[in-house]
N, C-alpha and C positions, 0 to 999 in steps of 0.2 A: 178159757177156751180159745181166746185170741192167741195166747202164747203157743199153745200146741200146734195151731194152724200155721203160724209164722215159722215155728221151729221145724216142722215137717217139710216145709217148702224151702227153707233156708239151706239146710245142709246139702241136699243134693246139688245146689248151685255152687257151693263153695269149692268143690274140686274143679268144676269147670272154670270158675273165675280164677282159681290159682293157676290153672293151666293156661288160661289166656294171658295172665300176667307174665309168666315165665316165657311163654312164646313171644309176647310183645317185647320183652327185654332182649331176647335173643335176636329177633328180627330187627330191632332197633340197632344193635351192634352190626349186624350184617348190612343193613340199609346204609349205615354210616360209612362203612368200608366201601361199599359200592358207590357212594356218592362223593367219594374223595376226589376222583378225577374231575367230575362236574364242578364241584366247588372250587377246585384249584383253577379251573379255567373261568368260571363266571365270576365268583367272589374274590378270586385271586387276581389273575391277569387282567380280565376285562374291567374289574373294579378299579384296579390301579390305573389303567388307561383312561378311565372316565372320571375318576375322582377330582381332577382339576376343574371340572365343570359343575361340581356341587353334587350333593346327595340326591336331589330331586331328579336331575338329568341321569345320574348314575342308576337310580332305582328303576326309572321308566324305561331307559334304553336297555338295560340288562334283561328286563322282564320279556320283551319281545323275542329276542333270539333263544333265550332259555325255554320259553314255551315251545317255540318252533323246533328246538332240539329234540323235544319229546314226540314230534310228528311220526317218527318210525314206529314208536309204540302204538300209536293210534292205528297206523296202517297194519302193523303185525296182528293187532287184536281185532282187526276188521270192525272197528267201532262205527256206529252210525253217526250221522251228522250231529244229532243232539248230544250224544255222549262225548263225541270228539270236542265240540265247542266247550262243554261243561268241563271236561278234563283239562284242555289247554288253557281255558279261562282261569281255572283254579291255580294252575302253575304260575300264570302271569300275576295273579292276585297275591300269591305267597312270596313271590320274588322280592317285593319291596321290604318285607319284614327281614328276609335273609340279608338283603343289602344293608339295612340299618344295623343289624347284628354285627355285620362285618365292619362297617364304618366306625361304630362306637367302640369296638374291641380292638381294632387294628390288626385283626387276625381272621383267617378263615375258619378257625375251629369252632366258634359259636354257631356260625352259619352251617357248618358241616354237621355238628351235632343236631341242630334243629331240623335240618333236612332229613337226616336218618330217623329221628323221632317222629317227624310228621309223616314220613312215608310208612312207617311201621304202624303208627295209630290209624292212618287211613285204611290200611289193609284189615287191621283188627276190627275197626268199626264196620267196614263194608261187609266182612265175612261173618260177623257175629251179632251185630246190633241193627242192621238196617235191611230193608227190602228195596229192590230197585224202584225208582220213581218213573212214572210216565213221562213223555215229553210235553205234557200239558203245561198250563200256566203255573201250577203249584211247583213244578220242577224249576222253572225260571225264577220264581219268587225265592225259593230256597237257594238257588245258585247266586242270585244277586245279593241276597243277605250274607252268604258266606264270602263272597268276593269282598263286599264292603267291610266285613269284620277283619279279614286279613289286612287290608289297607289301613283300617283304623288301628289295628294292633301295631303296625309299623309307625304310624303317626304317634301313637301313645308311648311307645318306647322312646322315640325321638324327644317328645315333650318331657317325659320323666327324666330323661338325661340332660334337660335344660338346652336342647338343640332345636334349631328351626330348620325345616327344609330349605335349602339354599340352591340358588342357580348362580353360577359364576360364568362370566364371559371370558 
């Protein structure tokens, strides 16, 4: 009995899951192409200019202008204050991971590919798996956890590579 219940409910979702996966891959390619200019500037030129000061300074200084770079999107979408802070905060929190990928590889390509994949995953999750959160405390707990995980991911990648965050004068 359990098998037939599972089977009856599994198959209708398989085409939808396959469609989401195909769309995710296509959107990831498109997002990567669209992010090329951004990553050339942020993880290319700016990273090169800041890298003599160490990875910590490079990651932190890059995060602020990169988040502010997205302000026109906030204004165009007429986001409220809660959504604006959450969106820009997430961008600032993701930036150190992209900076670490750039630093460790010596190339913008890993950061560029990660940028495209993260953008496409965000769209897929928001459009298919989540419902909007209110501006209450649960929203900020989730946002803080998300931001912490992005920064922790950057630290973990550095640690696994045997590198320590450094500041050079």
